[in-house]
N, C-alpha and C positions, 0 to 999 in steps of 0.2 A: 251936372255931369259927375260921375263917380271917379274917384281917384284910384288909379291902378297901383297896387303894391308892387314894388320892385324887389324881386327875389334876389337879384344881384347885390343890392344894397344890404339885404339881410345876410347873404353869404359873406360879404366883405366884413360886416360887423362881427359875424361869428369867427371868421379867421383872425381878425385883429384880436378878439378876446382870447383865442387859442394861443396866438403868438405871444401875447403878454403873459399868459400863464406858463408857457414853456420857457420863457426867459428867466424866471425866477428860480434859481438853483437852491437846493437845500444846503444847509451848512455842512462843512467838512466833518464836523463831529458826528452829525447824524449818519453820514455815509460810512464812516469808520465803524460805527456801532452796527449798522445793517449788513456789513460785508460778512458773508458766511465763512467759516473756517475752511481752508483748503484740505481736501481729502487726499491722502497719500495712497490709498488703495484704488485700484481701477473700478470705474463705475460699471455696474451691471444693470442692464435694462430689465426692469421688473414692472409688472402691472400692479397699479394700486387699486384699493377698494373703491376709490372715488371715481375711477374711470367709468365712463358710461359703457354699459353692456351692449354689444352689437346686436342688431336684430337677427342677423344670421351669423353663422360661424365663419363664413368666407368673407374675406375683406373685399370691399368694393374696388374695382379698378378705377383709374383716374377718369376714364371716359364715363363710367357709370356714376361716379361722384359728381362730375360736371353736369351730367344730365339731370341728376336729382336736384342740384342747386338751381338749375335753370327752371325746373318745374316749381320750385319754391319761390323763385323770383317773379313769378306771375303776379303774386300779391306782394307789392313793394314793402308794405309795413311789416309783413311776416319775414321778408328777406332781411330787413334792417334789424329786426328783433334777433333773427338767427345770427347775424354778424355780431351783435352786441353780446349774445350768450356765449359764442365761441370765444371771443376775445377776452371776456371777463373770467373765463375758466382757464386761461393760459397761465403756466407758472412763470413767475418773475416777470410781471408786466412791465413794460417800458413806457417811456413818454409817448412813443409812436402808437402803442396799443391804446393808451388813454385817448389820444387824438382820434384814432379810428372809431372808438366807442362814441366819442362826442360827435363825430361827423355822421355816424349812423343815426344817432338820436336827432341830430339837426335835420336830416333828411326824413326821418320818421315823423318829427313834430310839425313839419310844415310852417305855418305862420306863427304858431305858439311854440317855436323851438326853444325859447329861453326857459319856459316853464317846464318843458319836457327834460331838458338837460338838468336843470336845478332839481327837480323832483327825483330824478334817477340817482344823482349823487347824494342827495339828502337821505334816500332810503338805503344807500350803501354804507352809511356811516354807522 
């Protein structure tokens, strides 16, 4: 009789791994060095050259965007890749953003999620 793999046990192991990595804070000296200087002039919204160019000049409405994401979500692996790509391009990533990337990688990787997460972060270094 074949042994059925429990995905709940995998998920529990993944979440424990994430919790242990979230608990380890960086030293205060590192945080002080990383803190950007406070700007005294008002911030002006500008487009950067690294911003993706839209396919059309019109912005998508919220309903159109949701519809497009629903179409993308038909293929789960593409959807998880989309989430990863969007989150990794966010400015000033937080711990929650890293957790979201790892969760998408976990879902994308299936039974070999450990290798998928490890390879992703190894390639980012």
